[in-house]
PDB file of N, CA, C, O and CB in Angstrom:
ATOM      1  N   UNK A   1    -141.216  96.914  71.548  1.00  0.00           N
ATOM      2  CA  UNK A   1    -141.599  96.040  70.360  1.00  0.00           C
ATOM      3  C   UNK A   1    -142.724  95.170  70.489  1.00  0.00           C
ATOM      4  O   UNK A   1    -143.432  95.005  69.496  1.00  0.00           O
ATOM      5  CB  UNK A   1    -140.540  95.206  69.993  1.00  0.00           C
ATOM      6  N   UNK A   2    -142.999  94.590  71.557  1.00  0.00           N
ATOM      7  CA  UNK A   2    -144.412  93.746  71.692  1.00  0.00           C
ATOM      8  C   UNK A   2    -145.404  94.874  71.278  1.00  0.00           C
ATOM      9  O   UNK A   2    -146.152  94.692  70.317  1.00  0.00           O
ATOM     10  CB  UNK A   2    -144.792  93.076  73.410  1.00  0.00           C
ATOM     11  N   UNK A   3    -145.419  95.989  71.959  1.00  0.00           N
ATOM     12  CA  UNK A   3    -146.519  96.750  71.612  1.00  0.00           C
ATOM     13  C   UNK A   3    -146.659  97.162  70.244  1.00  0.00           C
ATOM     14  O   UNK A   3    -147.811  97.491  69.960  1.00  0.00           O
ATOM     15  CB  UNK A   3    -146.544  97.809  72.357  1.00  0.00           C
ATOM     16  N   UNK A   4    -145.784  97.241  69.277  1.00  0.00           N
ATOM     17  CA  UNK A   4    -145.584  97.866  67.967  1.00  0.00           C
ATOM     18  C   UNK A   4    -146.251  96.513  67.205  1.00  0.00           C
ATOM     19  O   UNK A   4    -146.919  96.638  66.178  1.00  0.00           O
ATOM     20  CB  UNK A   4    -143.800  98.354  67.548  1.00  0.00           C
ATOM     21  N   UNK A   5    -146.030  95.415  67.734  1.00  0.00           N
ATOM     22  CA  UNK A   5    -146.463  94.247  67.027  1.00  0.00           C
ATOM     23  C   UNK A   5    -147.936  94.237  67.229  1.00  0.00           C
ATOM     24  O   UNK A   5    -148.760  94.133  66.320  1.00  0.00           O
ATOM     25  CB  UNK A   5    -145.771  92.931  67.516  1.00  0.00           C
ATOM     26  N   UNK A   6    -148.226  94.366  68.637  1.00  0.00           N
ATOM     27  CA  UNK A   6    -149.703  94.551  69.099  1.00  0.00           C
ATOM     28  C   UNK A   6    -150.803  95.368  68.156  1.00  0.00           C
ATOM     29  O   UNK A   6    -151.786  94.956  67.540  1.00  0.00           O
ATOM     30  CB  UNK A   6    -149.626  95.322  70.457  1.00  0.00           C
ATOM     31  N   UNK A   7    -150.377  96.356  68.263  1.00  0.00           N
ATOM     32  CA  UNK A   7    -150.681  97.855  67.154  1.00  0.00           C
ATOM     33  C   UNK A   7    -151.062  97.090  65.731  1.00  0.00           C
ATOM     34  O   UNK A   7    -152.220  96.944  65.340  1.00  0.00           O
ATOM     35  CB  UNK A   7    -148.910  99.127  66.826  1.00  0.00           C
ATOM     36  N   UNK A   8    -149.827  96.608  64.995  1.00  0.00           N
ATOM     37  CA  UNK A   8    -149.732  96.192  63.754  1.00  0.00           C
ATOM     38  C   UNK A   8    -150.708  94.860  63.459  1.00  0.00           C
ATOM     39  O   UNK A   8    -151.071  94.662  62.300  1.00  0.00           O
ATOM     40  CB  UNK A   8    -148.259  95.954  63.518  1.00  0.00           C
ATOM     41  N   UNK A   9    -151.090  94.026  64.442  1.00  0.00           N
ATOM     42  CA  UNK A   9    -152.127  92.774  64.401  1.00  0.00           C
ATOM     43  C   UNK A   9    -153.175  93.387  64.536  1.00  0.00           C
ATOM     44  O   UNK A   9    -153.976  92.832  63.785  1.00  0.00           O
ATOM     45  CB  UNK A   9    -152.067  91.624  65.440  1.00  0.00           C
ATOM     46  N   UNK A  10    -153.859  94.546  65.258  1.00  0.00           N
ATOM     47  CA  UNK A  10    -154.859  95.120  65.248  1.00  0.00           C
ATOM     48  C   UNK A  10    -155.240  95.496  64.110  1.00  0.00           C
ATOM     49  O   UNK A  10    -156.380  95.253  63.712  1.00  0.00           O
ATOM     50  CB  UNK A  10    -154.842  95.904  65.949  1.00  0.00           C
ATOM     51  N   UNK A  11    -154.340  96.160  63.386  1.00  0.00           N
ATOM     52  CA  UNK A  11    -154.656  96.758  61.612  1.00  0.00           C
ATOM     53  C   UNK A  11    -154.687  95.664  60.871  1.00  0.00           C
ATOM     54  O   UNK A  11    -155.439  95.754  59.900  1.00  0.00           O
ATOM     55  CB  UNK A  11    -153.429  97.793  60.793  1.00  0.00           C
ATOM     56  N   UNK A  12    -154.048  94.520  61.014  1.00  0.00           N
ATOM     57  CA  UNK A  12    -154.367  93.571  59.869  1.00  0.00           C
ATOM     58  C   UNK A  12    -153.640  92.013  60.324  1.00  0.00           C
ATOM     59  O   UNK A  12    -152.514  91.720  59.921  1.00  0.00           O
ATOM     60  CB  UNK A  12    -153.652  94.275  58.281  1.00  0.00           C
ATOM     61  N   UNK A  13    -154.319  91.237  61.066  1.00  0.00           N
ATOM     62  CA  UNK A  13    -153.722  89.923  61.784  1.00  0.00           C
ATOM     63  C   UNK A  13    -153.170  88.929  60.672  1.00  0.00           C
ATOM     64  O   UNK A  13    -152.518  87.949  61.032  1.00  0.00           O
ATOM     65  CB  UNK A  13    -154.948  89.096  62.717  1.00  0.00           C
ATOM     66  N   UNK A  14    -153.363  89.112  59.640  1.00  0.00           N
ATOM     67  CA  UNK A  14    -152.973  88.480  58.517  1.00  0.00           C
ATOM     68  C   UNK A  14    -151.784  88.084  57.962  1.00  0.00           C
ATOM     69  O   UNK A  14    -151.494  87.156  57.206  1.00  0.00           O
ATOM     70  CB  UNK A  14    -153.339  88.987  57.831  1.00  0.00           C
ATOM     71  N   UNK A  15    -150.936  89.256  58.654  1.00  0.00           N
ATOM     72  CA  UNK A  15    -149.419  89.139  58.256  1.00  0.00           C
ATOM     73  C   UNK A  15    -148.544  88.985  59.054  1.00  0.00           C
ATOM     74  O   UNK A  15    -148.659  89.665  60.073  1.00  0.00           O
ATOM     75  CB  UNK A  15    -148.939  90.064  57.674  1.00  0.00           C
ATOM     76  N   UNK A  16    -147.491  88.186  58.971  1.00  0.00           N
ATOM     77  CA  UNK A  16    -146.433  87.808  59.734  1.00  0.00           C
ATOM     78  C   UNK A  16    -145.327  88.827  60.421  1.00  0.00           C
ATOM     79  O   UNK A  16    -144.120  88.587  60.442  1.00  0.00           O
ATOM     80  CB  UNK A  16    -145.824  86.975  58.925  1.00  0.00           C
ATOM     81  N   UNK A  17    -145.899  89.913  60.935  1.00  0.00           N
ATOM     82  CA  UNK A  17    -144.857  91.050  61.276  1.00  0.00           C
ATOM     83  C   UNK A  17    -143.553  90.906  61.961  1.00  0.00           C
ATOM     84  O   UNK A  17    -142.674  91.763  61.867  1.00  0.00           O
ATOM     85  CB  UNK A  17    -145.452  91.930  62.049  1.00  0.00           C
ATOM     86  N   UNK A  18    -143.427  89.773  62.678  1.00  0.00           N
ATOM     87  CA  UNK A  18    -142.351  89.605  63.277  1.00  0.00           C
ATOM     88  C   UNK A  18    -141.522  89.119  62.237  1.00  0.00           C
ATOM     89  O   UNK A  18    -140.347  89.414  62.452  1.00  0.00           O
ATOM     90  CB  UNK A  18    -142.459  88.830  64.404  1.00  0.00           C
ATOM     91  N   UNK A  19    -141.722  88.392  61.036  1.00  0.00           N
ATOM     92  CA  UNK A  19    -140.665  88.182  60.010  1.00  0.00           C
ATOM     93  C   UNK A  19    -140.666  89.260  58.575  1.00  0.00           C
ATOM     94  O   UNK A  19    -139.725  89.273  57.782  1.00  0.00           O
ATOM     95  CB  UNK A  19    -140.884  86.595  59.540  1.00  0.00           C
ATOM     96  N   UNK A  20    -141.618  89.931  58.463  1.00  0.00           N
ATOM     97  CA  UNK A  20    -142.061  90.781  57.570  1.00  0.00           C
ATOM     98  C   UNK A  20    -140.830  91.805  57.108  1.00  0.00           C
ATOM     99  O   UNK A  20    -140.422  92.593  57.962  1.00  0.00           O
ATOM    100  CB  UNK A  20    -143.283  91.470  58.186  1.00  0.00           C
ATOM    101  N   UNK A  21    -140.296  91.815  55.936  1.00  0.00           N
ATOM    102  CA  UNK A  21    -139.485  93.119  55.851  1.00  0.00           C
ATOM    103  C   UNK A  21    -139.625  94.127  54.942  1.00  0.00           C
ATOM    104  O   UNK A  21    -138.802  95.033  54.811  1.00  0.00           O
ATOM    105  CB  UNK A  21    -138.308  92.878  55.712  1.00  0.00           C
ATOM    106  N   UNK A  22    -141.005  93.969  54.070  1.00  0.00           N
ATOM    107  CA  UNK A  22    -141.058  94.863  53.357  1.00  0.00           C
ATOM    108  C   UNK A  22    -143.054  94.972  53.080  1.00  0.00           C
ATOM    109  O   UNK A  22    -143.754  94.519  52.175  1.00  0.00           O
ATOM    110  CB  UNK A  22    -139.909  94.491  52.065  1.00  0.00           C
ATOM    111  N   UNK A  23    -143.419  95.818  54.385  1.00  0.00           N
ATOM    112  CA  UNK A  23    -144.772  95.895  54.702  1.00  0.00           C
ATOM    113  C   UNK A  23    -145.111  96.858  53.705  1.00  0.00           C
ATOM    114  O   UNK A  23    -146.069  96.599  52.977  1.00  0.00           O
ATOM    115  CB  UNK A  23    -145.136  96.267  56.165  1.00  0.00           C
ATOM    116  N   UNK A  24    -144.306  98.232  53.506  1.00  0.00           N
ATOM    117  CA  UNK A  24    -144.699  98.972  52.327  1.00  0.00           C
ATOM    118  C   UNK A  24    -144.298  98.415  51.077  1.00  0.00           C
ATOM    119  O   UNK A  24    -145.209  98.180  50.283  1.00  0.00           O
ATOM    120  CB  UNK A  24    -144.218 100.255  52.380  1.00  0.00           C
ATOM    121  N   UNK A  25    -143.007  98.127  50.696  1.00  0.00           N
ATOM    122  CA  UNK A  25    -142.560  97.919  49.363  1.00  0.00           C
ATOM    123  C   UNK A  25    -143.518  97.029  48.611  1.00  0.00           C
ATOM    124  O   UNK A  25    -143.873  97.285  47.461  1.00  0.00           O
ATOM    125  CB  UNK A  25    -141.187  97.342  49.360  1.00  0.00           C
ATOM    126  N   UNK A  26    -143.968  95.865  49.363  1.00  0.00           N
ATOM    127  CA  UNK A  26    -144.799  94.961  48.659  1.00  0.00           C
ATOM    128  C   UNK A  26    -146.134  95.260  49.200  1.00  0.00           C
ATOM    129  O   UNK A  26    -146.893  94.291  49.188  1.00  0.00           O
ATOM    130  CB  UNK A  26    -144.386  93.477  48.813  1.00  0.00           C
ATOM    131  N   UNK A  27    -146.581  96.289  49.642  1.00  0.00           N
ATOM    132  CA  UNK A  27    -147.702  96.759  49.753  1.00  0.00           C
ATOM    133  C   UNK A  27    -148.974  96.117  50.624  1.00  0.00           C
ATOM    134  O   UNK A  27    -150.194  96.181  50.474  1.00  0.00           O
ATOM    135  CB  UNK A  27    -147.932  96.887  48.577  1.00  0.00           C
ATOM    136  N   UNK A  28    -148.153  95.497  51.559  1.00  0.00           N
ATOM    137  CA  UNK A  28    -148.707  94.755  52.598  1.00  0.00           C
ATOM    138  C   UNK A  28    -149.974  95.592  53.397  1.00  0.00           C
ATOM    139  O   UNK A  28    -151.078  95.224  53.799  1.00  0.00           O
ATOM    140  CB  UNK A  28    -147.484  94.389  53.573  1.00  0.00           C
ATOM    141  N   UNK A  29    -149.259  96.896  53.422  1.00  0.00           N
ATOM    142  CA  UNK A  29    -149.941  98.283  54.589  1.00  0.00           C
ATOM    143  C   UNK A  29    -150.562  99.146  53.286  1.00  0.00           C
ATOM    144  O   UNK A  29    -149.799  99.381  52.349  1.00  0.00           O
ATOM    145  CB  UNK A  29    -148.353  99.544  55.798  1.00  0.00           C
ATOM    146  N   UNK A  30    -151.380  99.423  53.256  1.00  0.00           N
ATOM    147  CA  UNK A  30    -152.016 100.641  52.304  1.00  0.00           C
ATOM    148  C   UNK A  30    -152.040 101.914  52.892  1.00  0.00           C
ATOM    149  O   UNK A  30    -151.958 101.891  54.120  1.00  0.00           O
ATOM    150  CB  UNK A  30    -153.487 100.412  51.900  1.00  0.00           C
ATOM    151  N   UNK A  31    -152.130 103.037  52.360  1.00  0.00           N
ATOM    152  CA  UNK A  31    -152.236 104.103  52.730  1.00  0.00           C
ATOM    153  C   UNK A  31    -152.911 104.247  54.422  1.00  0.00           C
ATOM    154  O   UNK A  31    -152.372 104.694  55.435  1.00  0.00           O
ATOM    155  CB  UNK A  31    -152.952 104.672  51.615  1.00  0.00           C
ATOM    156  N   UNK A  32    -154.351 103.645  54.204  1.00  0.00           N
ATOM    157  CA  UNK A  32    -155.177 103.638  55.479  1.00  0.00           C
ATOM    158  C   UNK A  32    -154.497 103.215  56.358  1.00  0.00           C
ATOM    159  O   UNK A  32    -154.289 104.072  57.217  1.00  0.00           O
ATOM    160  CB  UNK A  32    -156.324 102.935  55.523  1.00  0.00           C
ATOM    161  N   UNK A  33    -153.950 102.079  56.588  1.00  0.00           N
ATOM    162  CA  UNK A  33    -153.332 101.432  57.424  1.00  0.00           C
ATOM    163  C   UNK A  33    -152.152 101.842  58.330  1.00  0.00           C
ATOM    164  O   UNK A  33    -151.880 101.486  59.477  1.00  0.00           O
ATOM    165  CB  UNK A  33    -153.078 100.594  56.818  1.00  0.00           C
ATOM    166  N   UNK A  34    -151.311 102.992  57.189  1.00  0.00           N
ATOM    167  CA  UNK A  34    -150.243 103.684  57.553  1.00  0.00           C
ATOM    168  C   UNK A  34    -150.955 104.589  58.387  1.00  0.00           C
ATOM    169  O   UNK A  34    -150.799 104.504  59.605  1.00  0.00           O
ATOM    170  CB  UNK A  34    -149.395 104.258  56.458  1.00  0.00           C
ATOM    171  N   UNK A  35    -151.652 105.371  57.942  1.00  0.00           N
ATOM    172  CA  UNK A  35    -152.582 106.722  58.911  1.00  0.00           C
ATOM    173  C   UNK A  35    -152.848 105.985  59.796  1.00  0.00           C
ATOM    174  O   UNK A  35    -152.437 106.423  60.871  1.00  0.00           O
ATOM    175  CB  UNK A  35    -154.079 107.557  58.375  1.00  0.00           C
ATOM    176  N   UNK A  36    -153.388 104.985  59.871  1.00  0.00           N
ATOM    177  CA  UNK A  36    -154.110 104.286  61.386  1.00  0.00           C
ATOM    178  C   UNK A  36    -152.959 104.100  62.233  1.00  0.00           C
ATOM    179  O   UNK A  36    -152.909 104.577  63.367  1.00  0.00           O
ATOM    180  CB  UNK A  36    -154.962 102.616  61.241  1.00  0.00           C
ATOM    181  N   UNK A  37    -151.937 103.351  61.665  1.00  0.00           N
ATOM    182  CA  UNK A  37    -150.533 103.186  62.408  1.00  0.00           C
ATOM    183  C   UNK A  37    -150.109 104.002  63.197  1.00  0.00           C
ATOM    184  O   UNK A  37    -149.937 103.875  64.409  1.00  0.00           O
ATOM    185  CB  UNK A  37    -149.535 103.113  61.695  1.00  0.00           C
ATOM    186  N   UNK A  38    -149.850 105.232  62.266  1.00  0.00           N
ATOM    187  CA  UNK A  38    -149.080 106.465  62.708  1.00  0.00           C
ATOM    188  C   UNK A  38    -149.844 106.712  64.294  1.00  0.00           C
ATOM    189  O   UNK A  38    -149.279 106.699  65.388  1.00  0.00           O
ATOM    190  CB  UNK A  38    -149.305 107.940  61.442  1.00  0.00           C
ATOM    191  N   UNK A  39    -151.278 106.930  64.005  1.00  0.00           N
ATOM    192  CA  UNK A  39    -151.893 107.717  64.752  1.00  0.00           C
ATOM    193  C   UNK A  39    -151.845 106.481  66.004  1.00  0.00           C
ATOM    194  O   UNK A  39    -151.782 106.996  67.120  1.00  0.00           O
ATOM    195  CB  UNK A  39    -153.379 108.363  64.078  1.00  0.00           C
ATOM    196  N   UNK A  40    -151.859 105.405  66.016  1.00  0.00           N
ATOM    197  CA  UNK A  40    -151.593 104.682  67.259  1.00  0.00           C
ATOM    198  C   UNK A  40    -150.127 104.440  67.983  1.00  0.00           C
ATOM    199  O   UNK A  40    -149.806 104.244  69.155  1.00  0.00           O
ATOM    200  CB  UNK A  40    -152.105 103.452  66.994  1.00  0.00           C
ATOM    201  N   UNK A  41    -149.445 104.536  66.847  1.00  0.00           N
ATOM    202  CA  UNK A  41    -147.683 104.820  67.460  1.00  0.00           C
ATOM    203  C   UNK A  41    -147.482 106.208  68.178  1.00  0.00           C
ATOM    204  O   UNK A  41    -146.525 106.430  68.920  1.00  0.00           O
ATOM    205  CB  UNK A  41    -146.413 104.896  66.027  1.00  0.00           C
ATOM    206  N   UNK A  42    -148.373 107.032  67.918  1.00  0.00           N
ATOM    207  CA  UNK A  42    -148.173 108.386  68.856  1.00  0.00           C
ATOM    208  C   UNK A  42    -148.665 108.342  69.527  1.00  0.00           C
ATOM    209  O   UNK A  42    -148.333 109.227  70.315  1.00  0.00           O
ATOM    210  CB  UNK A  42    -148.346 109.527  68.643  1.00  0.00           C
ATOM    211  N   UNK A  43    -149.483 107.752  69.894  1.00  0.00           N
ATOM    212  CA  UNK A  43    -150.466 107.957  71.132  1.00  0.00           C
ATOM    213  C   UNK A  43    -149.841 106.493  72.003  1.00  0.00           C
ATOM    214  O   UNK A  43    -149.947 106.686  73.214  1.00  0.00           O
ATOM    215  CB  UNK A  43    -152.521 107.917  70.601  1.00  0.00           C
ATOM    216  N   UNK A  44    -149.413 105.524  71.776  1.00  0.00           N
ATOM    217  CA  UNK A  44    -149.018 104.561  72.603  1.00  0.00           C
ATOM    218  C   UNK A  44    -147.306 104.952  73.417  1.00  0.00           C
ATOM    219  O   UNK A  44    -146.872 104.522  74.485  1.00  0.00           O
ATOM    220  CB  UNK A  44    -149.073 103.164  71.582  1.00  0.00           C
ATOM    221  N   UNK A  45    -146.623 105.944  72.383  1.00  0.00           N
ATOM    222  CA  UNK A  45    -145.481 106.049  72.645  1.00  0.00           C
ATOM    223  C   UNK A  45    -145.092 107.375  72.718  1.00  0.00           C
ATOM    224  O   UNK A  45    -143.921 107.749  72.659  1.00  0.00           O
ATOM    225  CB  UNK A  45    -144.846 105.382  71.896  1.00  0.00           C
ATOM    226  N   UNK A  46    -146.185 108.183  72.863  1.00  0.00           N
ATOM    227  CA  UNK A  46    -145.714 109.757  72.979  1.00  0.00           C
ATOM    228  C   UNK A  46    -144.823 110.650  72.201  1.00  0.00           C
ATOM    229  O   UNK A  46    -144.073 111.554  72.568  1.00  0.00           O
ATOM    230  CB  UNK A  46    -145.154 109.895  74.039  1.00  0.00           C
ATOM    231  N   UNK A  47    -145.133 110.101  70.883  1.00  0.00           N
ATOM    232  CA  UNK A  47    -144.226 110.796  69.953  1.00  0.00           C
ATOM    233  C   UNK A  47    -144.907 111.129  68.834  1.00  0.00           C
ATOM    234  O   UNK A  47    -145.887 110.506  68.424  1.00  0.00           O
ATOM    235  CB  UNK A  47    -143.070 110.050  69.579  1.00  0.00           C
ATOM    236  N   UNK A  48    -144.262 112.428  68.133  1.00  0.00           N
ATOM    237  CA  UNK A  48    -145.081 112.975  66.752  1.00  0.00           C
ATOM    238  C   UNK A  48    -144.230 112.447  65.554  1.00  0.00           C
ATOM    239  O   UNK A  48    -143.088 112.797  65.256  1.00  0.00           O
ATOM    240  CB  UNK A  48    -145.198 114.828  66.634  1.00  0.00           C
ATOM    241  N   UNK A  49    -144.854 111.726  65.062  1.00  0.00           N
ATOM    242  CA  UNK A  49    -144.123 111.252  63.585  1.00  0.00           C
ATOM    243  C   UNK A  49    -144.922 112.039  62.392  1.00  0.00           C
ATOM    244  O   UNK A  49    -146.019 111.788  61.893  1.00  0.00           O
ATOM    245  CB  UNK A  49    -144.282 109.363  63.276  1.00  0.00           C
ATOM    246  N   UNK A  50    -143.788 113.292  62.057  1.00  0.00           N
ATOM    247  CA  UNK A  50    -143.704 114.039  60.996  1.00  0.00           C
ATOM    248  C   UNK A  50    -143.737 113.649  59.612  1.00  0.00           C
ATOM    249  O   UNK A  50    -143.285 112.536  59.345  1.00  0.00           O
ATOM    250  CB  UNK A  50    -142.796 114.587  61.146  1.00  0.00           C
ATOM    251  N   UNK A  51    -144.196 114.378  58.670  1.00  0.00           N
ATOM    252  CA  UNK A  51    -144.404 113.601  57.359  1.00  0.00           C
ATOM    253  C   UNK A  51    -143.027 113.227  56.441  1.00  0.00           C
ATOM    254  O   UNK A  51    -143.011 112.532  55.425  1.00  0.00           O
ATOM    255  CB  UNK A  51    -145.397 114.526  56.441  1.00  0.00           C
ATOM    256  N   UNK A  52    -141.998 113.822  57.028  1.00  0.00           N
ATOM    257  CA  UNK A  52    -141.043 113.281  56.652  1.00  0.00           C
ATOM    258  C   UNK A  52    -140.451 112.061  57.090  1.00  0.00           C
ATOM    259  O   UNK A  52    -139.689 111.448  56.343  1.00  0.00           O
ATOM    260  CB  UNK A  52    -140.415 114.006  56.695  1.00  0.00           C
ATOM    261  N   UNK A  53    -140.717 111.674  58.172  1.00  0.00           N
ATOM    262  CA  UNK A  53    -140.508 110.118  58.624  1.00  0.00           C
ATOM    263  C   UNK A  53    -141.581 109.105  58.189  1.00  0.00           C
ATOM    264  O   UNK A  53    -141.797 108.111  58.883  1.00  0.00           O
ATOM    265  CB  UNK A  53    -140.469 110.011  60.212  1.00  0.00           C
ATOM    266  N   UNK A  54    -142.281 109.352  57.010  1.00  0.00           N
ATOM    267  CA  UNK A  54    -143.171 108.287  56.819  1.00  0.00           C
ATOM    268  C   UNK A  54    -142.617 107.616  55.455  1.00  0.00           C
ATOM    269  O   UNK A  54    -143.303 107.534  54.436  1.00  0.00           O
ATOM    270  CB  UNK A  54    -144.748 108.814  56.757  1.00  0.00           C
ATOM    271  N   UNK A  55    -141.621 107.263  55.536  1.00  0.00           N
ATOM    272  CA  UNK A  55    -140.787 106.732  54.532  1.00  0.00           C
ATOM    273  C   UNK A  55    -140.731 105.028  54.384  1.00  0.00           C
ATOM    274  O   UNK A  55    -140.757 104.353  55.413  1.00  0.00           O
ATOM    275  CB  UNK A  55    -139.392 107.313  54.853  1.00  0.00           C
ATOM    276  N   UNK A  56    -140.672 104.541  53.381  1.00  0.00           N
ATOM    277  CA  UNK A  56    -140.466 102.983  53.509  1.00  0.00           C
ATOM    278  C   UNK A  56    -139.621 102.476  54.445  1.00  0.00           C
ATOM    279  O   UNK A  56    -140.046 101.734  55.331  1.00  0.00           O
ATOM    280  CB  UNK A  56    -139.995 102.421  52.368  1.00  0.00           C
ATOM    281  N   UNK A  57    -138.363 102.814  54.350  1.00  0.00           N
ATOM    282  CA  UNK A  57    -137.305 102.741  55.034  1.00  0.00           C
ATOM    283  C   UNK A  57    -137.739 102.739  56.705  1.00  0.00           C
ATOM    284  O   UNK A  57    -137.144 102.041  57.526  1.00  0.00           O
ATOM    285  CB  UNK A  57    -136.399 103.904  54.538  1.00  0.00           C
ATOM    286  N   UNK A  58    -138.475 103.324  56.929  1.00  0.00           N
ATOM    287  CA  UNK A  58    -138.997 103.622  58.651  1.00  0.00           C
ATOM    288  C   UNK A  58    -140.090 102.492  58.896  1.00  0.00           C
ATOM    289  O   UNK A  58    -140.114 102.150  60.078  1.00  0.00           O
ATOM    290  CB  UNK A  58    -139.878 105.425  58.964  1.00  0.00           C
ATOM    291  N   UNK A  59    -141.086 101.763  58.008  1.00  0.00           N
ATOM    292  CA  UNK A  59    -141.985 101.412  58.267  1.00  0.00           C
ATOM    293  C   UNK A  59    -142.097 100.031  57.249  1.00  0.00           C
ATOM    294  O   UNK A  59    -143.173  99.468  57.050  1.00  0.00           O
ATOM    295  CB  UNK A  59    -142.852 102.509  58.263  1.00  0.00           C
ATOM    296  N   UNK A  60    -141.005  99.654  56.735  1.00  0.00           N
ATOM    297  CA  UNK A  60    -141.016  98.433  56.128  1.00  0.00           C
ATOM    298  C   UNK A  60    -141.114  97.159  57.073  1.00  0.00           C
ATOM    299  O   UNK A  60    -141.753  96.183  56.680  1.00  0.00           O
ATOM    300  CB  UNK A  60    -139.847  98.387  55.334  1.00  0.00           C
ATOM    301  N   UNK A  61    -140.521  97.155  58.252  1.00  0.00           N
ATOM    302  CA  UNK A  61    -140.986  96.223  59.179  1.00  0.00           C
ATOM    303  C   UNK A  61    -140.937  96.621  60.615  1.00  0.00           C
ATOM    304  O   UNK A  61    -140.635  97.757  60.981  1.00  0.00           O
ATOM    305  CB  UNK A  61    -140.282  95.062  59.010  1.00  0.00           C
ATOM    306  N   UNK A  62    -141.244  95.646  61.406  1.00  0.00           N
ATOM    307  CA  UNK A  62    -141.577  96.124  62.637  1.00  0.00           C
ATOM    308  C   UNK A  62    -140.185  96.526  63.439  1.00  0.00           C
ATOM    309  O   UNK A  62    -140.268  97.366  64.336  1.00  0.00           O
ATOM    310  CB  UNK A  62    -142.455  95.024  63.369  1.00  0.00           C
ATOM    311  N   UNK A  63    -139.364  96.144  63.234  1.00  0.00           N
ATOM    312  CA  UNK A  63    -138.052  96.398  63.355  1.00  0.00           C
ATOM    313  C   UNK A  63    -137.631  98.011  63.038  1.00  0.00           C
ATOM    314  O   UNK A  63    -137.107  98.769  63.854  1.00  0.00           O
ATOM    315  CB  UNK A  63    -137.375  95.397  62.423  1.00  0.00           C
ATOM    316  N   UNK A  64    -137.933  98.280  61.883  1.00  0.00           N
ATOM    317  CA  UNK A  64    -137.808  99.454  61.520  1.00  0.00           C
ATOM    318  C   UNK A  64    -138.564 100.479  62.421  1.00  0.00           C
ATOM    319  O   UNK A  64    -138.040 101.371  63.090  1.00  0.00           O
ATOM    320  CB  UNK A  64    -138.163  99.472  60.236  1.00  0.00           C
ATOM    321  N   UNK A  65    -139.870 100.193  62.317  1.00  0.00           N
ATOM    322  CA  UNK A  65    -140.704 100.971  63.067  1.00  0.00           C
ATOM    323  C   UNK A  65    -140.385 101.278  64.362  1.00  0.00           C
ATOM    324  O   UNK A  65    -140.877 102.290  64.861  1.00  0.00           O
ATOM    325  CB  UNK A  65    -141.805 100.479  63.087  1.00  0.00           C
ATOM    326  N   UNK A  66    -139.306 100.261  65.281  1.00  0.00           N
ATOM    327  CA  UNK A  66    -139.076  99.973  66.810  1.00  0.00           C
ATOM    328  C   UNK A  66    -137.919 101.242  66.261  1.00  0.00           C
ATOM    329  O   UNK A  66    -138.064 102.424  66.574  1.00  0.00           O
ATOM    330  CB  UNK A  66    -138.532  98.020  67.610  1.00  0.00           C
ATOM    331  N   UNK A  67    -137.133 100.889  65.665  1.00  0.00           N
ATOM    332  CA  UNK A  67    -135.955 101.931  65.520  1.00  0.00           C
ATOM    333  C   UNK A  67    -136.124 103.164  65.433  1.00  0.00           C
ATOM    334  O   UNK A  67    -135.269 103.863  65.978  1.00  0.00           O
ATOM    335  CB  UNK A  67    -135.247 101.783  64.535  1.00  0.00           C
ATOM    336  N   UNK A  68    -137.358 103.894  64.676  1.00  0.00           N
ATOM    337  CA  UNK A  68    -137.876 104.930  64.384  1.00  0.00           C
ATOM    338  C   UNK A  68    -138.395 105.658  65.692  1.00  0.00           C
ATOM    339  O   UNK A  68    -138.243 106.787  66.158  1.00  0.00           O
ATOM    340  CB  UNK A  68    -138.802 104.641  63.419  1.00  0.00           C
ATOM    341  N   UNK A  69    -139.070 104.521  66.077  1.00  0.00           N
ATOM    342  CA  UNK A  69    -139.918 105.022  67.528  1.00  0.00           C
ATOM    343  C   UNK A  69    -138.749 105.460  68.622  1.00  0.00           C
ATOM    344  O   UNK A  69    -138.840 106.507  69.263  1.00  0.00           O
ATOM    345  CB  UNK A  69    -140.981 103.539  68.320  1.00  0.00           C
ATOM    346  N   UNK A  70    -137.501 104.422  68.775  1.00  0.00           N
ATOM    347  CA  UNK A  70    -136.780 105.082  69.929  1.00  0.00           C
ATOM    348  C   UNK A  70    -135.906 106.238  69.559  1.00  0.00           C
ATOM    349  O   UNK A  70    -135.539 106.979  70.471  1.00  0.00           O
ATOM    350  CB  UNK A  70    -135.923 104.088  70.635  1.00  0.00           C
ATOM    351  N   UNK A  71    -135.520 106.487  68.309  1.00  0.00           N
ATOM    352  CA  UNK A  71    -135.055 107.786  67.766  1.00  0.00           C
ATOM    353  C   UNK A  71    -135.770 108.843  67.929  1.00  0.00           C
ATOM    354  O   UNK A  71    -135.067 109.798  68.259  1.00  0.00           O
ATOM    355  CB  UNK A  71    -134.861 107.771  66.541  1.00  0.00           C
ATOM    356  N   UNK A  72    -137.084 109.133  67.823  1.00  0.00           N
ATOM    357  CA  UNK A  72    -138.218 109.855  68.296  1.00  0.00           C
ATOM    358  C   UNK A  72    -138.143 110.277  69.795  1.00  0.00           C
ATOM    359  O   UNK A  72    -138.022 111.438  70.184  1.00  0.00           O
ATOM    360  CB  UNK A  72    -139.416 109.026  68.065  1.00  0.00           C
ATOM    361  N   UNK A  73    -138.227 109.250  70.524  1.00  0.00           N
ATOM    362  CA  UNK A  73    -138.597 109.285  72.037  1.00  0.00           C
ATOM    363  C   UNK A  73    -137.093 109.861  72.577  1.00  0.00           C
ATOM    364  O   UNK A  73    -136.980 110.481  73.634  1.00  0.00           O
ATOM    365  CB  UNK A  73    -139.124 107.551  72.759  1.00  0.00           C
ATOM    366  N   UNK A  74    -135.969 109.555  71.681  1.00  0.00           N
ATOM    367  CA  UNK A  74    -134.666 110.364  72.314  1.00  0.00           C
ATOM    368  C   UNK A  74    -134.535 112.167  71.743  1.00  0.00           C
ATOM    369  O   UNK A  74    -133.489 112.738  72.051  1.00  0.00           O
ATOM    370  CB  UNK A  74    -133.062 109.367  71.673  1.00  0.00           C
ATOM    371  N   UNK A  75    -135.214 112.681  71.234  1.00  0.00           N
ATOM    372  CA  UNK A  75    -135.363 113.988  70.604  1.00  0.00           C
ATOM    373  C   UNK A  75    -136.262 114.846  71.746  1.00  0.00           C
ATOM    374  O   UNK A  75    -136.576 116.017  71.532  1.00  0.00           O
ATOM    375  CB  UNK A  75    -136.147 113.838  69.019  1.00  0.00           C
TER     376      UNK A  75
END
């Protein structure tokens, strides 16, 4: 989880990622930010994030991102 927060802060350090629950819904992360995030997550956690995974429910919070990463690592 700490690595996810670190990656998110590199993208935009002005957001309280530890508490934010609507990164996508509130448009705090734009499409470029999401693409950057996906690439960083894939590299950091050795997973492949398919287009079908790129939904607000998977990216609205650091916790949601962490849950997605854990699920992808199990497959």
